[in-house]
C-alpha positions as CSV (number, residue, x, y, z in Angstrom):
1,Q,0.3,-0.1,-0.3
2,T,1.4,3.6,-0.4
3,A,1.5,6.0,2.5
4,S,-1.7,7.7,1.4
5,A,-3.9,4.7,1.1
6,Q,-2.3,3.8,4.8
7,I,-3.1,7.5,5.9
8,R,-6.6,7.2,4.7
9,V,-7.3,3.8,6.2
10,A,-5.7,4.9,9.4
11,M,-8.1,7.9,9.2
12,R,-11.7,6.4,8.8
13,P,-12.2,5.7,12.5
14,F,-12.1,8.9,12.6
15,I,-13.8,10.1,10.3
16,L,-16.6,8.4,11.3
17,A,-16.3,9.5,14.6
18,A,-16.4,13.0,13.4
19,T,-19.4,12.1,11.3
20,L,-21.5,10.1,13.7
21,F,-20.9,13.8,16.2
22,V,-22.1,15.8,13.7
23,L,-25.3,13.7,13.6
24,G,-25.9,14.0,17.5
25,A,-23.2,13.5,19.8
26,P,-24.6,12.1,22.7
27,T,-24.3,13.0,26.3
28,S,-24.5,9.8,28.9
29,R,-27.5,12.1,31.2
30,G,-30.2,9.1,31.0
31,L,-28.1,6.7,28.7
32,K,-26.7,3.5,29.7
33,M,-22.8,4.2,30.0
34,N,-22.5,1.0,28.1
35,T,-23.9,2.5,24.7
36,W,-22.1,3.6,21.8
37,Q,-23.9,6.8,22.1
38,A,-22.6,7.5,25.7
39,R,-19.1,6.1,24.7
40,L,-19.2,8.7,21.7
41,D,-20.2,11.3,24.0
42,R,-17.6,10.5,26.8
43,S,-14.6,10.1,24.3
44,L,-15.3,13.4,22.2
45,L,-17.1,15.8,25.1
46,E,-15.4,14.7,28.5
47,V,-12.9,17.7,29.4
48,D,-10.7,15.3,31.7
49,L,-10.1,12.7,29.5
50,G,-6.7,11.6,28.3
51,L,-5.7,10.7,24.9
52,G,-5.5,6.9,25.2
53,S,-9.0,6.9,27.1
54,R,-10.5,8.5,24.4
55,I,-8.8,6.3,21.8
56,R,-10.0,3.3,23.8
57,L,-13.8,4.7,23.6
58,L,-14.0,5.6,20.4
59,S,-12.6,2.0,19.6
60,K,-15.5,0.3,21.3
61,V,-17.7,2.7,19.5
62,L,-16.5,2.0,15.9
63,T,-16.5,-1.9,17.4
64,D,-19.9,-2.0,18.9
65,P,-22.6,-3.8,16.7
66,A,-25.6,-1.8,18.0
67,L,-23.5,1.2,15.9
68,L,-24.3,-1.1,12.6
69,E,-27.6,-2.3,13.4
70,D,-28.4,1.4,13.8
71,V,-26.9,3.1,10.7
72,Q,-28.4,-0.2,8.5
73,S,-31.9,0.5,10.3
74,V,-31.5,4.4,9.5
75,V,-30.5,4.0,6.0
76,E,-32.9,1.3,5.3
77,V,-35.7,3.8,7.2
78,L,-34.4,6.8,4.6
79,R,-34.4,4.4,2.1
80,T,-38.0,3.6,2.1
81,E,-39.8,6.3,3.9
82,G,-37.2,9.3,2.8
83,I,-36.2,12.3,4.6
84,A,-39.7,14.1,5.3
85,K,-41.7,11.0,6.4
86,G,-38.5,8.7,8.3
87,H,-36.6,12.3,9.8
88,P,-38.3,11.1,13.6
89,K,-37.1,7.8,13.5
90,V,-33.8,8.4,12.4
91,I,-33.1,11.2,15.4
92,A,-34.9,8.7,18.0
93,T,-32.0,6.1,16.7
94,L,-28.8,8.3,16.3
95,M,-30.1,10.7,19.2
96,P,-32.1,9.0,21.6
97,T,-33.6,10.8,24.6
98,G,-30.8,11.7,27.1
99,T,-28.2,13.0,24.2
100,T,-26.8,16.6,23.9
101,A,-28.1,16.5,20.0
102,R,-31.7,15.6,21.2
103,A,-32.1,18.0,23.5
104,D,-31.0,21.0,21.4
105,V,-33.8,19.4,18.5
106,E,-36.3,19.5,21.6
């Protein structure tokens, strides 16, 4: 592999995490601490967390089977219902009650 290909592969987790953050970074208020949403929130928003802890949490987020299931269900909802009818389900899946983004939307 070329150096640029290796960099692209190495950056994938960070790009996905940033995308999920833009879609609605959750906070752990009202969420179980072992959900991908709570881990993503903590890894991106916790002030006192060290770099190693952030990377471990992001790694857990990206390897959590629930993340893949949630993203696949959101894609299916958007495919079948469209954004106009499907957006409430998308918001509920990616930004459950207790997340910062959900609080901002409401």
